[in-house]
Structures are given as structure tokens and as C-alpha cells.
N, C-alpha and C positions, 0 to 999 in steps of 0.2 A: 504494499500499499503505500503511495506516495502521498506526502502531506505538504501542502503547500499554505504559509499562513501568510496574510497580507493585512496590515493595518493603515487604515486611512484616519488621520488626524490623529494617531495614536503610534507609539513605539511599542512593537512587540518585544516583549522583554523575555528571557529565559524561563521566568516563572510560569507567564501566561501560555509560552510554547509548551511547556511539560504538562500544564494544568490540561490542555487541549489535548494532546497527546494520550495522556493517560486517560481520559474521556472517552475518546475515541476508540480505545481497545475494546470497550463494550461493544460496539458495534461489530467490529471484526471477529468477536466472539460468537456473534449471532449468524453473520453471513460471511463466509471466506474469499469471496469472489469480489471483493471491493478493490478497484483499480485505482483510482485518484480520489482524494479529498481537497478540495479547495475551500479554505475558510478566510474569510472577510471580516475583520473587527473595525467597526466603525463608532467614533464619537460624535453625536451630534447634539451639541448643547448639553443637556441635562439627560439625554436619553443614550446608552449603550446599546449597539446594534451589532448582532452577529448573524452572517448569512454563510451557509455552507451548501456546497454542490458536490454530491458523491457520485461518481463514475463506477457504475457496476456493468457487468455483462450485459449488454441489450437495453439499459436504460440510465438516464441521468436524474437523480433525485435531488430536489433543491428545498431546502428550509431554511427560515428566518426566526429570528426571536429578537424582541427588543425589551429591554429593562432599564432600571436605573443603575443597577451594579451590574458590571461586565461579567464577574464570576456567575452571577445569578442566570444572565442572559445565555452563558454557555452552557450551564446546566440544563436550561429550559430547551435549547437547541437540540443537546444529545438526546433529551427524552422524545423530542418530535422525530429526530433522524432515526432514532431506534425502533418507534412505532413504525414508521416509514419503511424501514428495511425489513422488519418482521413481515409486514403487509406484503411486501414485494416477493418475500422469500417464499410465503405460503402460497401467492398465486402461482410463482413457476413451479413448484413442487405440484401443486394442483393440475397444472396444464401438463406436466411431464408423466404424472400417474394415470390420467385420462386419456391420453393418446391424441386427443383432439384441441385444437385452439379454443379459447373462450368464446371467440366471437362467431364461432361455426355451431356452437351448442344452441339447442333449443331452450327457451325459457320455460321455467317449471312454475 
């Protein structure tokens, strides 16, 4: 997994880099096929914004979180990414085990 960390109006310190990479390990525990992760940390007046784009096989997943504290925004973002990655993994497993793509199945 390649991690790209960018800061807008913010210096990315080693503490923030370590915190983000430690939190992203939770995502790689659920799904091994993560190729790239692009994280953008932005400070806009009193709001701390964190955006992440995760490139997995066959799909790009994007999530963002806004909070007054950077670490709380990172935690919220990781929770959103975790839910989205698990949902993607379940869909891909369902598609693989059924043998037909989701769009070709009849509605039940």
C-alpha cells in the first residue's frame, strides 16, 4: 500500500504521519487489495478537513470528514473508510460467489 499524505495550509508533522498510517492499518486488516491511499489534510479557518481517496482493484473510494480537531477528523474519516471498504468487500465477494454480476440479476 502506497500512502501519499498532503497538507494544505498545514505542515504534515511526523506525529500526524504516524497517526494516519497507524489508523490506516485497520483498513488493510479488512481488505488486502488496497493499492494507493491519498490523504489530504486541510485547515480552513476553524475547520479541519481530511479527505482520503483509496484506490482498490476495480474501484476508487473517496471519503471526507470535517471537525474542529484534526485527530477527531482523522478518526471519523477512518471510520467512514472502514465501513465503505467492508461494503465494497462484501459486494465483491457476493459477486464472485453468485457467478453473475449484480446488474444482471433479477430484482427479488
